[in-house]
N, C-alpha and C positions, 0 to 999 in steps of 0.2 A: 785703504792703504795704511801701512804701519808708519810710524813716525819716530825718528830718533831725536834730532834737534829741531823741534818745531819752532818756527819764527813767524810772527804775525806782521804782515806788510799791507800797506794800502794798495800797492801796485807791484806786480812782477812783470818785467819786460823781457821777452825772450828774443835774443839777437843783439849783436853789437855792430851792425852796419849803419848806414846813414839814418834809417828810420829809428833803430833802437837807441843810438846815441842821442839823437835829437830828443826823443821821448823821455829818456832817462834824465838828461840835463834839465829839461823843462818841468818834469814831474818834481824833481828836487826843488827847483825854483818856486814851484807852486806850494811848497810845504808838505808834499806827500812823502811818506816813507816808502822808498822805491828800492827794489832789488833787480839788477840785471843778471840774466843767466846766458852764458855764451859757451858753445861747444869748443870754439877755438881757444888758443892760448893767449890771445890778445884781441883788440878791437879790429874791425875791418869788414866783417860780414863776408859778402861775396868776394871782396878784394883781399881778404885774408887767405881764402882757399884757392882762388883762381890765379895761380902763379905761372901758368904755362908760358912758353916762349911767345913773345909778341902780344901778350894780353894788354889791351888798352881800351879805354872807354870810347864809344862812338858819339858822345856828346862833347862839345868843346869844353876843355877844362875850366875856363873862366865861368861857364854856366853850370858845370857839373860840380857844384860846391854850395855850401850853406850861404844863405842870404840873411840869417837872423842876427848876425853880429857884425857891425860895420868895421870894428877894429880887426877882427879876424879876416874879413874880406879885403881890407886894405893892406894887411901885413903879410899874408901868405902870398908867395910869389910862385906862380906856375911857370915851368920852364919851357913848355911847348904847347902847341895848339891842342893836341889830343894826348893827354898824359898816359903813361904806361902804368901797369899795376903797381910797381914799387913806389912810384910817386904818389899815386892815389892812397896807398896804404900809409905812406909817411904823412900825408895830409890828415887822414883820419886819426893817426896816432898823435899828431900835433893838436887836433881838436880835443882828444881825450886828455892830453896833458894840460891844455889851456883851461879846461873846465873841470879838471880833477875828477873825471868821471869813472876812472877805474876803481875807485874806492867803493862804488855802488855795484860792482859786478863780481860775479863768481865765474872765473874762466875755467877752461878744461872741464866743463860741466854740461851735460845734456839733460834736457827735460825728458824723463822716461814716460811720464803720463800726467794727466791732470783730471781731477774729478770735482764736479760741482756739488757742494753741500747745501741743499735747499734749506735745511733747518737753520744752519749758521749763516747762510748767505755769503759763503766764501768759496774760493777754489783751494783744493788741496793739490799741491804740485810736487810730484815725486821727481827726484833727480838721480843722475847716474852715480852721485856720491853716496846714495843710500839714505838720504834724509828726505823730509817732506816740509815744504814751506806752505803756509796758508796766506792767502792774499784775497783782498776784496775784489781786485780787478786783475785779469790776465790779459796782457797785451802781446799779441804774437807779431813781432817784427822780424819774422823769420825769412823774409825775402821772397821775391818772385821767382828767382832762379838760384835755388840753393839745394835742391834735392837731386843729386846726380842720377842720370839715366845710363845704366850699363846694359846694353842689349843682350838678350838671352839667345846667344848663338850656339849652335850645336858644337860641343867640345870646347867651349870658351875657356873653361878653367884648366884644360889640359896643356895649354901652351907652356913650353919649358923656358922661354925667354922672359925678358922684362916686360911688364905690363904697366901702363900709365893711363890715368884718367885726367883729362884737362881740367875737370872740375875739382880735382883734389891732387894737385901737382906737388911733388916733393919741394920743401922749402929750400933745400940745398941745390936745386936745379938738376938737370940731367945732361950728360955729355953723350951725344949720339955719334961722335967721330968714328968713322970707319964701319958703322953698323948698317945692316939692312933693316930698314924701319917701315912699318905699315901704319898708316893713319886711317882710321875708320871714322868717317863723318866729315862733312864739308859745310857745317854751319859756321857761326861766328868764330868759335875757338879753333876750328880746323883751318879756316881761311887765314886767321892771324898767325897760327903756329907753323903751318906748312912751309912758308918761305924760309923761316929760320931753321927748321929741322932739315930742310933740303940743303942748307949751307953746310951742315955738319955731316949728314949721313952719306955713306958710300952709295947707297941706293934708297930711294924713297918710293913706296907704292901707296897711292891714295885710293881708298875704296869708297866710291861715291854712290850713295843711293839716290840722292836728289841734288841736281845742280842748283846753285844759288846765285842770285844776283849780288855782285860785289862791285863797289866803286872805290877808287883810290882815296885814301884819307887826305892827300895833299897836306900831310903833316909838316910842321916846321917849328923851329925854336921861336919863342916869343922874344923879340928884341926889346931892349930897354925902352925905346921910344914908343913901340906898340903897347908895351905893358903900361906905361904911364897914361896913354890914351884910354886903355881899358879902365884903369882906376878912376879916371875922370868921368867916364861914361857909365860907370856901374849903376848909378841910380836909374838912369834912363833904360839901360839894358835889363835890369831886374824888373822894372815896371812892365816893359814889353813882354818879358818872359812870363810873368804872373798872369798877364792878360792874353796869353796866346793859346793856340790849340795844343801845343806839345811841350810847353814849359821852357822854350828857348826863344830868342828874339828873331829867329829866321821865319819868314813867311813865304808864300808863293808869289809869283810874278803878278803885278797889279793889274795887268790887262788880260782879260779872258782869252783862252786859247783860240776860240772861234773868231776873235776880232783881229788876229794877227795873220800876216802873210806867211807863207811857208818858210822863207828865209829868216823871218823874225822868230818863228817858233824854234828853228834850229839854233839861233843865237841864245835863246832862253835856256834850252836844254844844255848847250855847251857851257854857259855860265854856271848853271846849277850843278853840272858835273864837277866843276872845279871847286865848288863848295865842299865836296867830299861826302862819301858814305851815304848815310840815311837821308841827308838833306836833298839828295837827288830825287827822293820820293815825293817831294813837294814842289817841284819846279813850277807846276801849274795848279791852280785851284781845280778840284774835282778829278785829280789825276788817278785816284784810287776809286773813283765812282763812275767816270765816263770811259767806256771801252776805247773810243777813238783816241782820247788823250793818252790813255795808258799804252795803247799800241805805239803811239809816236815815241814815247819814252823808251819802250822796249826795243823798237827798231834802232834807235840811237845807241842804246847799250850794246846791241848785237854788233853794230858797226864798229864800236870802240873795241869790243872783244876781238873781232877778227883783224883789227889793225895790230894786235899783239900776237895772237895765236894764228899763224898762217896755215897750219895744217887743218883742212876743212873738217875731217873726221873728228879730230880732237876738239876743234871749236864747237862742233855740233854737240859733242858729249858734254861740254862745259856750259852749254846754253840751257837755261831753265825752260821747261815746257809744261810744268804742272801748276803754275800759278801766275796771275798777272803781277807785273813788277811792283814791288812795294807792299804786297799783301802778305808776304813773309818779310821779316825785317831785312832790309838791304844791309849786307855786310860792308864793313869799312876795312880796306886792306892796304898793305904796303908791298906791292910786287907779287900779288897772288897769281894772277894769270901768267905773268912772265915766268913764274916758277916752272910751269909745264913745258916751257921751251928748253929746259935744261936736259941734257942727255941722261942724267941719273934719276930723273923723276918719271914715274909711270902712273897712268890713270886707269883704274878698273871701273867700268860702268856697271854697277850692281843690278841695274834694271835689265841689262842685257846678259850679264854674266854673274849671277848671284853667288854669294858665299854658301857653300854646302856644309863646310865644317871648319872649325879651328882645330889644328893638330899640334902636337908638341913642337913641330918644326916650322909652323907657319900657317898660311891660310889657303884652304882648298876652295876654288870656285868651280863652276861647271866646266869651264874650259881649260883649267890647268891649276898648277900648284905654285904658290909664292912663298919661297923660303925666307924667313924673317928672324932677326935677332931680338926685335922689340916691337910691341904693338902699342899704339896710342889710340885710346878711344876718345874721340872728340864728338861725343854723341849727346851732348846737351843735358837737359834737365826735365824732370816731371814738373813743369812750370806752374806757378801760381797756387796750385792746390797741394802739390806733393809734400812740402815741408809740414803742412798741417795734417794731412791724412796719415803721415808716417808716425805720428804720435797718437797714443790713446787718449784723446781728449773726450771725456765723458760728461755729457750735459744732463739735462732732465731725463728721467725715465730710463737711465742707463744707456742712452744712445750715444754713439761716438760721432764725431765729425765725419769720419769715413762712412758710417752708415747713412748719415744725413745727405751726403753728397754722392751716393752710389749711382744716381742717375744724372749727376751734374751738379756743380756748385751752385748754391743759392745763398746770396747775402742781401742785406739791405744796405744800399749805398757803398758796398764793399767794406763796410765797417762792422756790422752786426750780423750774427747768425742765429736764426730762430732755434729755440731749444737750448741755447747756450748763453745764459745770463752773464753779464759782466765779462764776456769774452769779446775782445776787439781785435780785428785783423787789419794789418797795415799793408798796403800795396799788394793785396791779394785779389782774388776774383771779384769783379764788380767795381773796381777802381780803375783809373787810367793806367796806373802802374807802368808797365813796360812800353806803353805807347806815349810816354811823356818823359821829361827829364826827371829821373828818379831822385835826384838830390832835392829839388824843390818839391817834388811829389811827397817825399818823406817828411819834409817840414809840414806840408799841408795835412798829411795823414796823422802825424803825431800830434799836431796842434789840435786837430778836431777830436781825436780820442781824448785828450786831456780836457778839452772844452766840455765834452759829454760827462766825463768823470766828475769834474768840478760842479757842473750843473746838478748832477744827482746829489752830491754832498751838500750843496747849498740848500736844496729843498728837502733834505732828510730822507732821500730814497736809498734803500740798501741794494737794489739791483735794477738793471736796465736790460731789456731784451728786445731784439727785433721781432716785429710781428710777422707771422708766416705769410699773410696776404701782402704785406708791404714788400717782403723779400721776393715773393713770386712775381709781383708787378715790376720790381726793379730788374730782376733777372730777365723777364720777358722784354723789358725795354732795351737791355743790352743786345738781345738778339734782333730786335726790330731795327736798332741803329745800325748794327753790322749788316743786316740784311739789305739795307739800301746802298751798300757799297760792294766792291769787288772782293773784299775780305771774306765774305760769307762762305764761299765755296773753296777757298784755298786750304790745302792740307797742312796747316801750320800748327806749331806748338801753342799759338794763341788759342786754338780750339782743342788742344790735347791730342792732335793727330799723330804725334811722335811716340805716344805711349800705347802699346797694344792693350785693347780692352777699356781704355779710358773713354768716358762718355764724350761725344763730340758736341760741345757747346762753346760758343765764342765767349771767352771769359773776361777780357778787359773791357772797360768802357771806352767806346770809340767816338763819343760825342764831343771830345775836346777837354783839355785841362781846365781852361777858364770856365767853360759851361758847367763842368762837374763841380768846381769850387763854388760857383754861384748857387748850384743846387743844394750843396751842403749848408751854405750860409742861410739859404731860404728855410731849410728844415729847422735849423737851430733857431732862427728868428721867430718861427711859428710854434716854438715849444716842443720840438722833436716829434711831430706826428710820424707814425710808423714804428715808434719805440713804445714799449710798455714799461712804466716805472712802478716799482713795488716798494713798500715799506716793510721792514722786518717787524 
């Protein structure tokens, strides 16, 4: 790589979301010369780009926030139970202001490539600005859900109307008033945006390939009295979250399913339903392991759906049939199923009536033509690996991460990649990532990365690399853990099933947030077995 303005850094952090900000702040605190690189014009990561109507987090705001600074925790006031994208972005901007982190970042800059220099024991990182930065360590805080997936549909680029991607929504917003709009996809972004688009559009046609489970958010403003109680209970709540399976204080019902009478089971499901969204997936212990328990949760969901959608054919089309409930992420909605009872909203079941072509005037399916003025692709992401394989990251012997992962991602503990010294991945494959509270997970990941970096510096090591056998064993362990659950056979983006040609491997660690953290602490306490340390 050629270099114009070469700068030497201890650490380059790629990304300015929760993980990137945390790592950059704490790298500076540790005395490291750090540079952050971010493609967006400001901080926010996923929450900078995902500005689509209705975008909100499905983890309660009071938990989906940093825990490392008590003053920050006490002084920031969340307005509602599940914050929307603008409020989360304001929070991250406030964090950036509070810790003066923007001075360490280059914004509007993409990493074009990175090459490991074995002789110098540094990374050469080329940017879209045309320069190259050298750094001892390259930390990829590029997010689990940051590489948009735009389906390759016949004639896709011929459409003459407006085209939008929920993963890269215009900052100024979109007015659909009076338009005929098509939404392709009914994952989280589709479920959240469809009700609001339906409020504006003259006609809305939803093209659904796979029906999804969705549970109302039961969102509400946080009253002053409730907020004061939150502040007082934060120490307990955070402790419970750090010691939990998913990084939040919510657990399953204390009495096993089999020990309850039928009416008691019904009560537990009803109470869990009102918690909202993904929390319904943990009403009972073993709910995503035991088929009988999962079926009970599914039947209850179907009954709730049919209490809203009275048309049996429509309700049947909206009922998921390809996965046990909770083995794809349960969506969190505000009036999603109610939207289909509106006269201006139409559902096209693509399993029965697939798209044959996108034309200049709309969408052609096998059964007919749908004239449209705008198309919204709510088609998700190349999750967990996509942001890393999209960049030419070249390690030892000229191999790229894309080459190394052609048969499926392999990492050691979700942190190190064999063949790529001093490359650390945060919230990627092999970590709990999307199966936990990503705010606390980002703290945990960033903290561990810096712990490893400082350990190497303290002992005079110039590079650290994950061993191939350790990564193979950890990756096999991921599959073994998932294989004991109902997640294993679900066609989910957890396993790459939404991306044609992507290897089908279950990528996140399903053994629990606390268990994973304990494992990392054990590895660190034993001198980092599974990593190879080298001296220059």
